[in-house]
C-alpha positions in Angstrom: -19.0 -27.2 8.6 -16.9 -27.9 11.7 -18.8 -25.5 13.9 -16.9 -26.0 17.1 -13.4 -26.8 15.8 -11.8 -23.4 15.9 -10.6 -22.3 19.3 -10.0 -18.5 19.4 -6.7 -17.2 20.8 -6.5 -13.9 22.7 -5.1 -12.3 19.6 -7.7 -13.4 17.1 -10.8 -11.3 16.5 -13.7 -12.9 14.6 -15.5 -10.1 12.8 -18.9 -11.8 12.4 -20.3 -10.2 15.6 -19.8 -6.9 17.5 -19.1 -3.3 16.5 -17.9 -3.0 12.9 -15.9 0.2 13.3 -14.2 -1.3 16.4 -13.2 -4.4 14.4 -11.9 -2.2 11.5 -9.8 -0.1 13.9 -8.6 -3.1 15.9 -7.4 -4.8 12.7 -6.1 -1.7 10.9 -4.1 0.1 13.6 -1.7 -2.8 14.3 -1.5 -3.5 10.5 -0.7 0.1 9.8 2.0 0.2 12.5 3.4 -3.0 11.1 3.5 -1.8 7.5 5.0 1.5 8.6 7.9 -0.5 10.2 8.1 -2.6 7.0 8.4 0.5 4.8 11.0 1.7 7.4 13.3 -1.0 6.1 13.6 0.8 2.7 13.3 4.3 4.2 16.1 3.8 6.6 18.2 2.5 3.7 17.4 5.7 1.8 18.1 8.1 4.7 21.3 6.5 5.8 22.6 5.9 2.3 21.8 9.4 1.3 23.4 10.9 4.3 26.6 8.8 4.4 27.1 7.6 0.8 25.8 10.5 -1.2 23.1 11.3 -3.8 24.5 8.8 -6.3 24.1 5.9 -3.9 20.6 7.2 -2.9 19.7 7.2 -6.6 21.0 3.6 -7.0 18.8 2.4 -4.2 15.9 4.3 -5.8 16.3 2.7 -9.2 16.6 -0.8 -7.7 13.7 -0.6 -5.3 10.8 -0.7 -7.8 12.2 -3.8 -9.4 12.5 -5.5 -6.0 9.0 -4.2 -5.1 7.5 -5.9 -8.2 8.9 -9.2 -7.0 8.0 -8.7 -3.4 4.5 -7.5 -4.1 3.9 -10.4 -6.3 4.4 -12.5 -3.2 2.2 -10.1 -1.2 -0.5 -10.4 -3.8 -0.5 -14.2 -3.4 -0.9 -13.7 0.3 -3.8 -11.3 -0.2 -5.6 -13.8 -2.5 -5.0 -16.7 -0.1 -6.1 -14.7 2.9 -9.5 -14.1 1.4 -10.0 -17.9 1.3 -8.6 -18.3 4.8 -10.9 -15.6 6.1 -13.9 -17.4 4.6 -12.9 -20.7 6.3 -12.4 -18.9 9.5 -15.8 -17.2 9.3 -17.4 -20.6 8.5 -15.5 -22.1 11.5 -13.8 -24.8 9.3 -10.4 -25.3 11.0 -9.4 -28.3 8.8 -9.8 -26.3 5.6 -8.1 -23.3 7.1 -5.0 -25.4 8.0 -4.9 -27.0 4.6 -5.1 -23.6 2.8 -2.3 -22.3 5.0 0.0 -25.2 4.1 -0.9 -25.0 0.5 -0.1 -21.3 0.3 3.2 -21.7 2.0 4.2 -24.4 -0.5 3.2 -22.3 -3.5 5.0 -19.2 -2.2 8.2 -21.1 -1.6 8.3 -22.3 -5.2 7.4 -19.0 -6.7 9.8 -16.9 -4.6 12.7 -19.2 -5.5 12.0 -18.8 -9.2 11.6 -15.0 -8.9 14.8 -14.7 -6.8 16.9 -16.6 -9.3 15.4 -14.6 -12.2 16.2 -11.2 -10.6 19.7 -12.3 -9.8 20.5 -13.5 -13.3 18.7 -10.6 -15.1 19.7 -7.7 -13.0 21.9 -6.1 -15.7 19.5 -6.4 -18.6 16.6 -5.2 -16.5 18.5 -2.1 -15.3 19.5 -1.4 -18.9 15.9 -1.5 -20.0 15.1 1.0 -17.2 17.7 3.4 -18.8 19.8 3.4 -15.6 22.6 6.0 -15.7 26.0 4.5 -16.3 27.5 6.1 -13.2 25.2 4.2 -10.8 24.8 1.0 -12.8 27.3 -1.1 -10.8 25.9 0.0 -7.4 22.3 -0.6 -8.5 23.0 -4.1 -9.9 24.9 -5.1 -6.7 22.0 -3.9 -4.5 19.4 -5.7 -6.6 21.3 -9.0 -6.6 21.9 -9.1 -2.8 18.3 -8.3 -1.9 17.0 -10.8 -4.5 18.8 -13.6 -2.6 16.7 -12.8 0.5 13.4 -13.1 -1.5 12.5 -16.6 0.0 12.6 -15.4 3.6 10.7 -12.3 2.6 8.0 -14.4 1.0 7.7 -16.7 4.1 7.2 -13.7 6.3 4.5 -12.2 4.1 2.5 -15.5 3.9 2.8 -16.0 7.6 1.6 -12.5 8.2 -1.3 -12.9 5.7 -2.4 -16.1 7.5 -2.2 -14.3 10.9 -4.2 -11.3 9.6 -6.9 -13.5 8.0 -7.9 -14.8 11.4 -7.9 -11.3 12.9 -4.4 -11.4 14.6 -2.6 -8.3 13.5 -0.5 -8.1 16.7 1.9 -10.9 15.8 3.0 -9.3 12.4 3.4 -6.0 14.2 5.8 -7.5 16.8 7.8 -9.2 14.1 8.2 -6.1 12.0 9.2 -4.0 15.0 12.0 -6.6 15.7 13.0 -6.6 12.0 13.0 -2.8 11.7 15.2 -2.4 14.8 17.6 -5.0 13.4 17.6 -3.1 10.1 18.3 0.3 11.6 21.2 -1.2 13.7 22.7 -3.0 10.8 22.4 0.0 8.4 24.3 2.2 10.8 26.9 -0.5 11.3 27.4 -1.5 7.7 26.9 1.8 5.9 27.8 4.5 8.4 30.3 2.5 10.4 32.0 0.2 7.8 31.5 2.4 4.8 29.9 -0.5 2.7 27.6 1.8 0.8 24.6 0.4 -1.0 25.8 -3.2 -0.5 25.7 -2.7 3.2 22.2 -1.5 3.1 21.2 -4.5 1.0 22.8 -7.0 3.5 21.0 -5.2 6.4 17.7 -5.5 4.6 18.1 -9.3 4.0 19.2 -10.1 7.5 16.4 -8.0 9.1 13.8 -9.7 6.9 15.1 -13.1 8.0 14.7 -12.1 11.7 11.1 -11.0 11.1 10.2 -14.3 9.3 11.8 -16.5 11.9 10.1 -14.7 14.8 6.7 -14.7 13.0 6.9 -18.5 12.5 7.8 -19.1 16.2 5.1 -16.8 17.5 2.4 -18.2 15.3 3.4 -21.8 16.2 3.0 -20.9 19.9 0.0 -18.5 19.9 -2.2 -19.6 17.0 -2.5 -23.4 17.3 -5.5 -23.3 14.9 -3.0 -23.0 12.0 -0.7 -25.9 13.2 -2.9 -28.1 15.4 -3.0 -31.1 13.1 0.0 -32.5 11.2 -2.5 -34.6 9.1 -4.3 -31.4 7.9 -1.0 -29.5 7.3 -0.6 -30.7 3.8 -0.9 -29.4 0.2 -4.5 -29.9 -1.0 -4.8 -30.1 -4.8 -8.3 -28.7 -4.9 -7.3 -25.8 -2.7 -4.2 -25.3 -4.7 -6.3 -24.7 -7.8 -8.6 -22.3 -5.9 -5.6 -20.5 -4.3 -4.0 -20.0 -7.7 -7.3 -18.8 -9.1 -7.6 -16.2 -6.3 -3.9 -15.4 -5.9 -2.7 -15.0 -9.5 -4.8 -12.0 -10.3 -4.1 -10.5 -6.9 -0.4 -11.1 -7.3 -0.4 -9.6 -10.8 -2.3 -6.6 -9.5 0.1 -6.0 -6.7 3.1 -6.4 -8.9 1.4 -4.3 -11.6 1.4 -1.3 -9.2 5.2 -1.5 -9.2 5.5 -2.3 -12.9 3.9 1.2 -13.3 6.5 2.6 -10.9 9.3 1.1 -13.0 7.8 2.5 -16.2 7.6 5.9 -14.5 11.1 5.5 -13.0 12.4 4.8 -16.6 10.9 8.1 -17.7 12.5 9.9 -14.7 16.0 8.4 -15.1 17.1 10.6 -18.0 16.3 13.7 -16.0 19.5 13.1 -14.0 20.7 12.0 -10.5 19.0 14.9 -8.7 15.6 14.0 -10.1 16.1 10.3 -9.4 17.1 11.0 -5.8 14.1 13.3 -5.4 11.8 10.7 -6.9 13.1 8.0 -4.6 12.5 10.2 -1.6 9.0 11.1 -2.5 8.2 7.5 -3.3 9.2 6.6 0.3 6.9 9.4 1.6 4.1 8.2 -0.8 4.5 4.7 0.8 4.0 6.1 4.2 1.0 8.2 3.3 -0.8 5.4 1.5 -0.2 2.6 4.0 -3.3 3.4 6.2 -5.5 3.6 3.1 -4.3 0.1 2.0 -4.6 -1.4 5.5 -8.1 -0.1 6.1 -9.0 -1.7 2.8 -7.4 -5.0 3.9 -9.3 -4.9 7.1 -12.5 -4.3 5.1 -11.6 -7.3 2.9 -11.1 -9.6 6.0 -14.3 -8.3 7.6 -16.4 -8.7 4.4 -14.9 -12.2 3.6 -15.6 -13.5 7.1 -19.2 -12.3 7.0 -19.6 -13.6 3.5 -18.5 -17.0 4.8 -20.9 -16.7 7.7 -23.8 -15.6 5.4 -24.4 -12.1 6.9 -25.0 -9.7 4.1 -26.2 -6.9 6.4 -22.9 -6.8 8.2 -21.2 -6.8 4.7 -23.1 -3.6 3.8 -22.4 -1.8 7.1 -18.7 -2.9 6.9 -18.4 -1.3 3.4 -19.8 2.1 4.5 -17.8 2.2 7.7 -14.6 1.4 5.7 -15.3 4.1 3.1 -15.9 6.7 5.8 -12.5 5.9 7.4 -10.8 6.1 4.0 -12.1 9.5 3.1 -11.4 11.1 6.5 -7.8 9.8 6.5 -7.3 10.8 2.9 -8.2 14.4 3.6 -6.0 14.6 6.7 -2.9 13.3 5.0 -3.5 15.6 2.0 -3.2 18.6 4.2 -0.3 17.2 6.2 1.8 16.4 3.1 1.2 19.8 1.6 2.1 21.7 4.8 5.2 19.6 5.7 6.7 19.0 2.2 10.0 20.8 2.8 11.0 19.4 6.3 10.0 16.0 5.1 12.4 16.2 2.1 15.2 17.4 4.3 15.0 14.2 6.2 16.4 12.4 3.2 19.4 14.4 2.0 21.9 16.9 3.3 21.0 20.6 3.3 23.4 21.3 0.5 21.4 19.0 -1.9 19.2 22.0 -2.8 18.0 20.8 -6.2 16.9 17.5 -4.8 14.9 19.3 -2.1 13.4 21.7 -4.5 12.2 19.0 -6.9 10.8 16.9 -4.1 8.9 19.8 -2.4 7.2 20.7 -5.7 6.2 17.1 -6.3 4.8 16.7 -2.8 2.8 19.9 -2.9 1.2 18.9 -6.1 0.3 15.5 -4.7 -0.9 17.0 -1.4 -4.2 18.0 -3.1 -5.1 14.5 -4.1 -4.2 11.8 -1.5 -7.9 11.3 -0.7 -8.5 9.8 -4.1 -6.5 6.5 -3.6 -8.4 6.1 -0.3 -11.7 5.9 -2.2 -10.3 3.5 -4.8 -8.7 1.3 -2.1 -12.0 1.1 -0.2 -13.9 0.0 -3.3 -11.4 -2.6 -4.2 -11.3 -4.0 -0.7 -15.0 -4.9 -1.0 -14.5 -6.4 -4.4 -11.6 -8.5 -3.3 -13.6 -9.9 -0.4 -16.1 -11.4 -2.9 -13.4 -12.9 -5.1 -13.5 -10.3 -7.8 -9.7 -10.5 -8.2 -9.6 -10.3 -12.0 -11.8 -7.2 -12.0 -9.6 -5.3 -9.5 -6.5 -6.4 -11.5 -8.0 -5.0 -14.7 -8.8 -1.7 -13.0 -5.3 -1.4 -11.4 -3.6 -2.1 -14.7 -5.7 0.5 -16.5 -4.6 3.0 -13.8 -1.0 1.9 -14.2 -0.8 2.3 -17.9 -2.7 5.7 -17.7 -0.1 6.9 -15.2 2.8 5.8 -17.3 1.3 7.2 -20.6 0.7 10.6 -19.1 4.2 10.7 -17.5 5.9 10.0 -20.9 3.6 12.4 -22.6 4.2 15.3 -20.2 7.7 14.8 -18.7 9.6 16.4 -21.6 7.7 19.7 -21.0 7.1 19.6 -17.3 10.0 17.6 -15.8 9.4 15.8 -12.6 6.1 17.7 -12.1 4.6 15.5 -14.8 4.6 12.5 -12.4 2.0 13.7 -9.8 -0.3 15.0 -12.6 -0.1 11.5 -14.2 -1.0 9.9 -10.9 -4.1 12.0 -10.6 -5.2 11.0 -14.1 -4.9 7.3 -13.2 -6.8 7.7 -10.0 -9.6 9.5 -11.7 -9.9 6.6 -14.2 -10.1 4.1 -11.3 -12.7 6.1 -9.4 -15.0 6.5 -12.4 -14.7 2.8 -13.3 -15.2 1.4 -9.8 -18.0 3.8 -8.7 -19.8 3.0 -12.0 -19.7 -0.7 -11.2 -20.9 -0.3 -7.7 -23.8 1.9 -8.8 -24.7 -0.7 -11.5 -24.6 -3.6 -9.0 -26.7 -1.7 -6.5 -29.3 -0.8 -9.1 -29.5 -4.5 -10.0 -29.9 -5.5 -6.3 -26.6 -7.5 -6.4 -24.3 -5.3 -4.5 -24.4 -7.4 -1.3 -25.3 -10.7 -3.0 -22.6 -11.1 -5.7 
């Protein structure tokens, strides 16, 4: 142990001492705001494209987005896995190992993102054909996908830098960078799509440039404000032992994160034959889903950092109290957002399309009102998985997530012929029920065996 090697900056917040609810809120609130701005990248694309380029263009962005999200969240999953290791080193006060893990993760992410970007660019056409993309939007969808794929490397650098920052308790730096990126995205969307009439390709260029702005700013701010990550050039190197551990932690996490969007692609493939109105409605409600579920994910991520730091510091009592505080936050927020989505379904849908798109609005409102009863359920599953991730149970959380994904896709295909778009929220609920039963059963079993806080 290097017990006095890490110097804390004003933005870092070690979670091994002090009020647990305060730590969770201090971590989660900036992370939530940051992720809201990140989702705003895609939402602004949808709103501006829908308003200025029509429902067909909105549908094209909607079909391409899940494929891009699979690639992007594979990188996000790598960051989540690596951040658990970095949080443990931070909690153990081992700065040398922290820096080596940071450098190793950057190198791995650069290599993987380059491969993924080239693959998406080359296979855009065949992938969209597999997704049963309607012919009238195929060209726009493929163009959007290829342009955004070229920005995958800068996207991956931002996500790894943000994961490193959050692992040491600094959620303010990623927030600042995402605000800057989001403002850039809004300005460029208005310029390229509304001003120059570039359609979906303009939205794609705006997304890539804004992500590059966020990544560059994040690198500069971390270099200045978090010297613990950059203090020693000697330590800033790829470590083979850490590389193996990083891959062991990150691969299941990356597959899990990507799997969420594999499920969305499968569901999107079931929705596509319903026509452009259904695709446009599904794209809009997916954007709203992203907003609604962000706080649940970020509270769980804060729980993961808190539990991992205290695991590294050898404090099981704080691990237990952190788990219960996180679950309380998840349930309260889930109930609030369920009521809000149900009550505001119609005005929310009207943000995405012109008033004359009555069929898109009708379909979206029905979807949101069905989902509005159940948003508390993913909050519970996120909280349970946040605890499991902190203890390195990455494969387990991956298995549970994939089971949910296939359940959701199976129920969608089974019901969509009879129920139309209404089948999708019913299928979501079936998947969440499976996750809750599985995860709660495991937690009860571990608690009965006296292993819940000693795994």
